[in-house]
Each structure stands twice: as structure tokens, then as C-alpha cells.
C-alpha positions as CSV (number, residue, x, y, z in Angstrom):
1,M,8.1,-21.8,17.6
2,K,7.5,-18.6,17.0
3,K,3.9,-18.1,18.6
4,F,0.4,-15.3,17.6
5,N,1.3,-11.9,19.4
6,L,-1.8,-10.0,18.6
7,K,-0.5,-7.1,21.3
8,V,2.7,-6.4,19.2
9,L,0.9,-7.1,15.8
10,I,-1.9,-4.4,16.9
11,I,0.8,-2.1,17.5
12,L,2.7,-2.5,14.2
13,S,-0.2,-1.4,12.7
14,L,-0.8,1.4,14.7
15,G,2.6,2.3,13.3
16,H,1.7,1.3,9.7
17,L,-1.5,3.5,10.3
18,T,0.4,6.4,10.8
19,V,3.4,6.6,8.8
20,D,0.9,5.7,5.5
21,I,-1.8,8.6,6.8
22,Y,1.1,11.3,5.3
23,Q,1.7,9.0,1.9
24,G,-2.2,9.7,1.8
25,A,-2.2,12.7,2.6
26,L,0.2,14.3,0.6
27,P,-1.7,14.2,-2.9
28,A,-4.6,16.5,-1.0
29,T,-2.8,19.1,0.0
30,L,-0.4,19.2,-3.3
31,P,-3.2,22.0,-4.4
32,F,-3.0,24.1,-1.6
33,L,1.1,23.6,-2.0
34,K,1.1,24.4,-5.7
35,E,-1.8,27.8,-5.1
36,S,0.8,29.3,-2.0
37,L,4.3,28.7,-3.9
38,G,2.7,29.5,-7.3
39,L,4.1,26.2,-8.9
40,S,3.4,24.6,-12.2
41,Y,1.3,21.4,-12.8
42,T,4.5,19.9,-14.3
43,M,6.0,21.1,-10.9
44,T,3.7,19.8,-8.4
45,G,3.5,16.6,-10.7
46,F,7.7,16.1,-9.7
47,I,7.2,16.7,-5.9
48,M,4.5,13.6,-6.5
49,M,7.3,11.7,-8.6
50,M,9.9,12.4,-5.4
51,S,7.9,11.1,-3.0
52,N,6.7,8.1,-5.2
53,F,10.4,7.0,-5.6
54,T,11.8,7.5,-2.7
55,S,8.4,6.4,-0.2
56,S,8.1,3.0,-2.6
57,V,10.7,2.3,-5.0
58,L,13.5,2.5,-2.8
59,Q,12.2,0.2,-0.7
60,P,13.9,-2.9,-1.6
61,L,17.2,-1.2,0.0
62,F,16.2,-0.7,3.4
63,G,14.9,-4.2,3.1
64,F,18.0,-4.9,2.2
65,Y,20.3,-3.0,4.8
66,S,17.8,-4.7,7.4
67,D,18.5,-8.1,6.6
68,K,22.4,-7.1,6.9
69,K,22.1,-5.5,9.8
70,G,18.9,-6.2,11.8
71,K,17.6,-2.6,12.7
72,A,14.4,-2.1,14.6
73,V,15.5,1.6,15.5
74,L,14.3,1.9,12.1
75,L,10.7,1.4,13.0
76,P,10.2,4.8,15.3
77,I,13.2,6.6,12.9
78,G,10.8,6.1,9.7
79,L,7.8,7.4,12.3
80,L,9.2,10.2,12.7
81,C,10.5,10.5,9.5
82,A,7.5,10.3,7.8
83,G,5.5,12.8,10.4
84,I,8.0,15.7,10.5
85,G,9.2,15.7,6.7
86,F,5.5,15.7,5.8
87,S,4.2,18.6,8.7
88,L,7.1,21.0,7.6
89,I,5.9,21.2,3.7
90,S,3.6,24.8,4.0
91,I,6.5,26.6,5.8
92,P,8.9,27.1,3.8
93,A,8.8,29.4,0.7
94,S,11.3,27.5,-1.4
95,Y,10.2,25.1,-3.6
96,M,13.7,23.3,-3.1
97,I,13.6,23.3,0.4
98,V,10.0,21.4,-0.4
99,L,11.4,18.8,-2.4
100,V,14.2,17.9,0.7
101,L,10.9,17.5,3.2
102,I,9.1,15.3,1.2
103,V,12.0,13.1,0.1
104,I,13.0,13.5,3.9
105,S,8.9,11.9,4.7
106,G,9.2,9.7,1.4
107,L,12.4,7.9,2.9
108,G,10.6,7.2,6.5
109,V,8.1,5.7,5.0
110,A,10.1,3.5,2.9
111,S,12.4,2.6,6.4
112,Y,9.0,1.9,8.2
113,H,7.9,-0.6,5.7
114,P,10.3,-3.7,5.0
115,E,11.3,-3.4,8.9
116,G,7.6,-3.6,9.7
117,Y,6.3,-6.5,7.4
118,K,9.9,-8.6,8.6
119,T,8.7,-8.0,12.1
120,A,5.6,-8.6,12.0
121,H,6.6,-12.0,10.8
122,F,8.2,-13.1,14.1
123,F,4.7,-12.4,15.4
124,T,2.3,-14.1,13.3
125,G,2.7,-18.1,14.8
126,D,1.7,-20.7,12.4
127,R,-1.5,-17.4,10.9
128,N,0.3,-16.6,8.8
129,V,-1.7,-14.4,6.3
130,T,-4.4,-13.9,9.5
131,G,-1.0,-11.5,11.5
132,M,0.3,-10.4,8.5
133,S,-3.4,-8.7,8.0
134,I,-3.6,-7.8,11.2
135,F,-0.2,-5.1,10.4
136,S,-1.7,-4.4,6.5
137,V,-5.1,-3.1,7.8
138,G,-3.3,-0.3,9.0
139,G,-1.6,1.4,6.1
140,N,-4.7,0.6,5.0
141,L,-6.7,2.9,6.7
142,G,-3.7,5.0,7.5
143,F,-4.3,5.7,3.6
144,S,-7.9,6.3,3.6
145,L,-7.3,8.9,6.6
146,G,-4.3,11.4,5.5
147,P,-6.5,13.5,3.0
148,L,-10.0,13.6,5.6
149,L,-7.8,14.4,8.4
150,S,-4.5,16.7,6.2
151,I,-7.6,19.3,4.7
152,C,-9.9,19.3,8.0
153,I,-6.9,20.9,9.2
154,I,-6.1,22.9,6.5
155,Q,-9.6,23.7,6.5
156,Y,-10.7,24.8,10.1
157,L,-7.1,25.7,10.8
158,G,-5.3,26.9,7.2
159,F,-2.6,25.3,5.3
160,S,0.2,27.5,8.0
161,S,-1.3,25.1,10.8
162,L,-0.2,21.7,8.3
163,P,2.4,21.1,11.4
164,L,0.4,19.8,14.0
165,I,-0.4,16.5,11.4
166,V,3.0,15.5,13.2
167,L,0.8,14.5,16.4
168,P,0.3,11.1,15.8
169,S,3.8,10.4,14.0
170,I,5.4,11.9,17.5
171,L,2.4,9.4,20.1
172,C,3.1,6.7,18.3
173,T,7.2,7.2,18.1
174,V,6.4,7.0,22.2
175,I,4.4,4.2,21.6
176,I,6.8,1.9,19.7
177,L,9.4,2.7,22.2
178,Y,7.5,1.6,25.1
179,Y,7.6,-1.6,23.6
180,R,11.3,-1.5,22.3
181,N,12.4,-4.3,24.2
182,T,9.6,-6.0,23.5
183,I,10.1,-5.9,19.9
184,A,13.5,-6.1,19.8
185,I,14.4,-9.2,21.7
186,H,12.2,-11.5,20.0
187,V,13.2,-10.3,16.1
188,L,17.2,-11.0,17.7
189,E,15.8,-13.8,18.9
190,H,14.6,-15.1,15.2
191,A,17.6,-12.9,13.4
192,E,20.1,-15.8,14.7
193,K,17.3,-17.7,13.4
194,Q,17.6,-17.2,10.2
195,K,21.6,-17.2,9.7
196,A,21.3,-20.8,9.7
197,V,18.4,-20.9,7.0
198,P,19.7,-21.9,3.4
199,R,20.2,-19.1,0.6
200,A,16.9,-19.7,-1.2
201,P,17.1,-21.8,-4.7
202,L,16.9,-19.5,-8.3
203,S,13.8,-21.7,-8.4
204,A,12.5,-19.7,-6.0
205,Y,13.8,-16.1,-7.3
206,V,11.4,-16.9,-10.6
207,S,8.4,-17.9,-8.5
208,L,9.2,-13.9,-6.6
209,F,9.8,-12.7,-10.2
210,I,6.0,-14.2,-11.1
211,I,4.3,-13.2,-7.5
212,I,6.1,-9.9,-8.3
213,A,4.0,-9.8,-11.8
214,I,1.3,-10.4,-10.3
215,V,0.6,-7.4,-7.4
216,V,1.8,-4.9,-10.2
217,M,-1.0,-6.8,-12.1
218,R,-3.3,-6.2,-9.2
219,T,-1.8,-2.4,-8.2
220,W,-2.8,-1.6,-12.1
221,T,-6.4,-2.8,-11.8
222,Q,-6.5,-0.9,-8.1
223,M,-5.0,2.3,-9.6
224,G,-6.9,3.0,-12.6
225,L,-9.9,2.3,-11.1
226,I,-9.9,4.4,-8.2
227,T,-8.7,6.7,-11.3
228,Y,-10.7,7.1,-13.6
229,I,-14.2,5.9,-12.0
230,P,-14.4,9.8,-10.9
231,F,-13.3,10.6,-14.4
232,Y,-16.1,8.1,-16.0
233,Y,-18.9,9.4,-13.8
234,I,-18.0,13.0,-13.3
235,N,-16.9,14.2,-16.6
236,Y,-17.9,10.9,-19.5
237,L,-21.2,10.4,-17.7
238,K,-21.3,13.9,-16.1
239,G,-22.5,12.8,-12.9
240,D,-22.5,13.5,-9.0
241,P,-19.0,13.9,-8.2
242,M,-19.8,12.9,-5.0
243,F,-21.5,9.2,-6.0
244,A,-18.1,9.1,-7.5
245,G,-16.4,9.7,-4.6
246,K,-18.1,7.6,-2.6
247,L,-17.8,4.8,-5.1
248,V,-14.4,5.0,-4.4
249,F,-14.3,5.1,-0.8
250,T,-16.2,2.0,-1.2
251,Y,-13.2,0.3,-3.0
252,L,-11.4,0.7,-0.9
253,F,-12.6,0.2,2.5
254,C,-14.3,-2.9,1.3
255,G,-10.8,-3.8,0.1
256,A,-9.7,-3.1,3.4
257,V,-12.5,-5.2,5.4
258,G,-11.2,-8.4,2.5
259,T,-7.6,-7.8,4.1
260,L,-8.9,-9.1,7.5
261,I,-12.0,-11.8,6.1
262,G,-9.5,-13.1,3.9
263,A,-6.8,-13.5,6.0
264,P,-8.4,-17.0,8.0
265,F,-9.2,-18.7,4.8
266,A,-5.8,-18.2,3.1
267,D,-4.2,-19.7,6.2
268,R,-6.8,-22.5,6.1
269,W,-7.1,-23.3,2.4
270,G,-3.4,-22.8,1.5
271,H,-2.0,-19.2,0.3
272,K,-1.6,-20.2,-3.7
273,L,-5.3,-21.6,-3.7
274,F,-6.6,-18.3,-1.8
275,L,-4.3,-16.4,-4.4
276,C,-5.4,-18.2,-7.7
277,V,-9.6,-18.3,-6.8
278,S,-9.4,-14.3,-5.8
279,M,-8.0,-13.1,-8.7
280,L,-9.8,-15.8,-10.4
281,L,-13.4,-14.7,-8.9
282,G,-11.9,-10.6,-9.1
283,T,-11.4,-10.9,-13.2
284,I,-15.2,-12.6,-13.1
285,T,-16.8,-9.8,-11.6
286,L,-15.2,-6.5,-13.3
287,P,-17.0,-6.9,-16.2
288,L,-20.5,-6.2,-13.9
289,I,-19.3,-2.8,-13.5
290,F,-20.2,-2.3,-17.2
291,V,-23.4,-3.9,-17.1
292,P,-26.3,-0.9,-18.0
293,F,-28.6,-1.4,-15.1
294,I,-25.6,-2.0,-12.9
295,Q,-23.7,1.2,-14.4
296,K,-26.5,3.3,-13.0
297,S,-28.2,2.2,-9.9
298,Y,-26.8,1.7,-6.7
299,L,-25.6,-1.9,-7.4
300,L,-22.8,-0.6,-8.3
301,F,-21.5,0.1,-4.9
302,I,-22.2,-4.1,-4.2
303,V,-20.1,-4.6,-7.1
304,L,-17.1,-2.4,-6.6
305,G,-17.2,-3.0,-2.8
306,L,-17.0,-6.8,-4.1
307,Q,-14.0,-6.4,-6.8
308,G,-12.8,-4.3,-3.7
309,M,-12.4,-7.4,-1.3
310,L,-11.3,-10.1,-3.6
311,M,-8.2,-7.7,-4.9
312,I,-6.6,-6.0,-2.3
313,S,-8.0,-9.4,0.1
314,T,-4.3,-11.2,-1.6
315,F,-2.4,-7.6,-0.4
316,S,-1.1,-10.1,2.5
317,V,-1.0,-13.2,1.2
318,T,1.6,-12.1,-1.9
319,I,3.8,-10.6,1.3
320,V,3.7,-13.7,2.8
321,M,4.5,-15.8,-0.2
322,A,7.4,-14.0,-1.2
323,Q,8.4,-14.3,2.4
324,K,8.2,-17.9,2.5
325,L,10.1,-18.1,-0.9
326,L,13.4,-16.0,0.8
327,P,13.4,-16.5,4.3
328,N,16.5,-15.2,4.3
329,R,15.4,-12.2,3.2
330,L,12.6,-11.3,4.7
331,G,13.8,-7.2,4.3
332,V,13.8,-7.7,1.3
333,A,11.3,-9.4,0.0
334,S,8.9,-7.3,2.2
335,G,10.0,-4.2,-0.3
336,L,10.1,-5.8,-3.0
337,M,6.3,-6.5,-2.6
338,V,5.6,-3.1,-1.0
339,G,7.1,-1.2,-2.1
340,F,8.9,-2.0,-5.3
341,A,5.9,-3.9,-7.5
342,I,3.0,-1.5,-5.8
343,G,4.9,1.4,-6.5
344,T,5.0,1.0,-10.5
345,G,1.0,0.7,-10.4
346,G,1.3,4.3,-11.5
347,I,3.6,3.3,-14.8
348,G,-0.2,1.7,-15.0
349,V,-2.1,4.8,-14.4
350,T,0.3,6.6,-16.9
351,L,-0.5,3.7,-19.6
352,L,-4.1,3.9,-19.0
353,G,-4.1,7.8,-19.5
354,V,-2.5,7.7,-23.3
355,V,-5.4,5.3,-23.9
356,A,-7.7,7.3,-22.5
357,D,-5.8,10.6,-24.4
358,S,-6.3,8.3,-27.4
359,F,-9.8,6.5,-27.5
360,G,-11.4,8.1,-24.7
361,V,-11.8,7.3,-21.1
362,P,-14.7,4.6,-21.7
363,V,-11.9,2.6,-23.4
364,A,-9.1,3.2,-21.1
365,L,-11.5,1.9,-18.1
366,E,-12.7,-1.1,-20.3
367,S,-8.9,-2.1,-20.6
368,I,-8.6,-2.8,-17.3
369,M,-10.8,-6.1,-17.2
370,I,-7.8,-7.5,-18.5
371,L,-5.4,-7.2,-15.9
372,P,-6.4,-9.1,-13.1
373,F,-6.9,-12.0,-16.1
374,I,-3.5,-11.8,-16.7
375,G,-3.1,-12.0,-12.9
376,F,-5.0,-15.3,-12.3
377,I,-3.0,-16.6,-15.5
378,L,0.1,-16.0,-13.5
379,S,-1.4,-17.4,-10.1
380,L,-1.8,-20.5,-12.0
381,I,1.7,-21.3,-12.6
382,V,3.2,-20.0,-10.0
383,K,5.6,-22.6,-7.9
384,Y,4.6,-22.3,-4.5
385,K,4.0,-24.8,-1.6
386,G,2.1,-23.4,1.5
């Protein structure tokens, strides 16, 4: 019987925080990279697309490799590649070399996540969601810290000093390597047991497909809100940009808090019930952001914070559900949830852009309200025990 190991989960979470620093830092550094190399917006957008493709969409491939080979070495390698690749983008004068570095960093991010989620699974004991939330919240914090850390380096030391951002990667790699035996031994023990697990039936794959669809709806909601709230308050309402920035921060920060707070309830109530309740409450609270007296007051921070807690709290739950459905394919299940399903969230933002161009930003923001409702309906029909 596997046991809950807080120490190892924190170590893995620290690695998760580190790799996501580089994923979160890229959008903040693109304006400086664009100016440094004299890039067009199309070329700049292609950098972001390559990063998203290599760091997110390719994760299931690394998960497949992890399941076949059981390579815990993907953890330190992923950390180093993510940090080194990103930290060097300020040095080359060649656009193509920058793309190569972005791909290296993205592949590092992609290799860490499935192996990290798979490894964390072995240390969660009977508190699956609680343990997974500890690992997941590291990524949430890293994604938030990335822009702050990169901008601080650039603002105070200059764009040419960006290589300094590699230091967290090196430090965390040393920590992971120091505890490699503790991690590897447990992983190998459980890997042997996994070989005896029978293949998942077809019904499990159907349920997994539905959960992926739920994650896509959740991600489109999240990405849509953090993208179009600034457009709405800055461009449409002509409001204070700082106010809009604080709203986005509140949503994301409360989401990270919700990931930790909601996990024990998910373990106690059952994963499917928690998912259904969270999606339902998320559907109910979302329209409140359009109520006039809330929209123009600080009550909006409370509503958005609650919305973030409800929606993002399901992050760890859906990963655990996927792993339970495919117990002999933990890496693939993790890669599909974290990489593919979340990576496709960018498609939703693109579609919302079409709506905004055609009908205006308010309509684009209002159209988001249907997404958590679709997620709620899907959560009702998914077949899952646990």
C-alpha cells in the first residue's frame, strides 16, 4: 500500500514550480525579444505557438515514453532543458536560434509534467487529490512568478541579463538529484506492480474523453477570463489598467488557493461529486461579474476570486480521475490532462477573438458563460467510481 509522503511531494512540487516559471515568463519577455531582433507580430506569435506546441501538446508523447520505460531521469533533464533553453533567448541575434532554444525549453517543460504527475501519484497514499494538489499548486505559483521574475531581471539589469533566470532551474535540479534514490526506488517498486494491472476497458477511454472535454471547457473559461477581462476594463470601459491587472491576479491566486482547499473535500466527498458541484457553482457565479453594481465595485474581486477557486480547484481532481481510469498508463493520462487538454485552451481564446472582432468584447466575455455549464453537463454523464 502506497503511503502519503509530504516531503517528496513538496520536492516534486518545487520542480513543478520551477519549470512553469519559464513557461509563464515567455509572454512577458516577448515584447523585449521583438524589439531586440526587430520581429514582426507574426514572427513573435510563432514563437508563442512553438512554445505552446512543444511544452503542452507534445506531453502525451512523453507520457507514453514514461509508461514504457519508467524514466525518472526525465525530471532533472526536464528542469535543466526548461531553464537553459529559455534563459539563453536574449543572447542570439538569429531568429532561428531563438526558435531552437524555445523548442528546447518547451520540450523540457513537456518532459517534466507527465513524469512529475506520474511520480507524484506514487506518494499520495489514499489522499489522491490532496497529494496531487500539493504537486499541482507548485505549477500555479510558478506560472504566476514567471512574469514577475523575468520583468524584474530585465528592468533592473537589462535584457542581456536574462540568463540569470536559469538559477532556479540549476538549484532545483541539484535538489532533485540529491533525492533521486528516494524517488527512483519507490517509482520502480510501483512500476513493477503496474505491470500486473489489467488493461483499461473501452468504457474507461470513453470516460477519459469526456473528462478531457470537461478540462477543455474549464481551460477555455479560465483563459477567456484572464485574456478578455483586461480588454473589457481597459479598452471597452476605459478603466484603470492596474485594476484589470489586479482582477486577473486575484482570479489566478484564488485558483491556486482553491486547489489546496478543495482537495481534502474531493477526497472525502468523492471525485465525481466534487467535480459536479464545483462546475455547477462555477456556472452559477460566473454571470455575477456582469451585474452592474458588482461590475463597478470591489465586490468584483470577491466574485472573481470565488470563480477562480471553484473552477481551478477541479484541476487536481480531473488528473486523479484520469489516472484512476488508466492505471496502467499513468504518464499518458497525465500528459493528456495537463498537456493536450489544457494546451488546446488556446484554441478557445482564438475563437473568442473572432467573436470579439465580429460582435465586440462584451459579447465575447458574455459568451464564456456557456462553457462551465457544458462542463457541468458533461460531469454528470461521465462514468467514474471514486
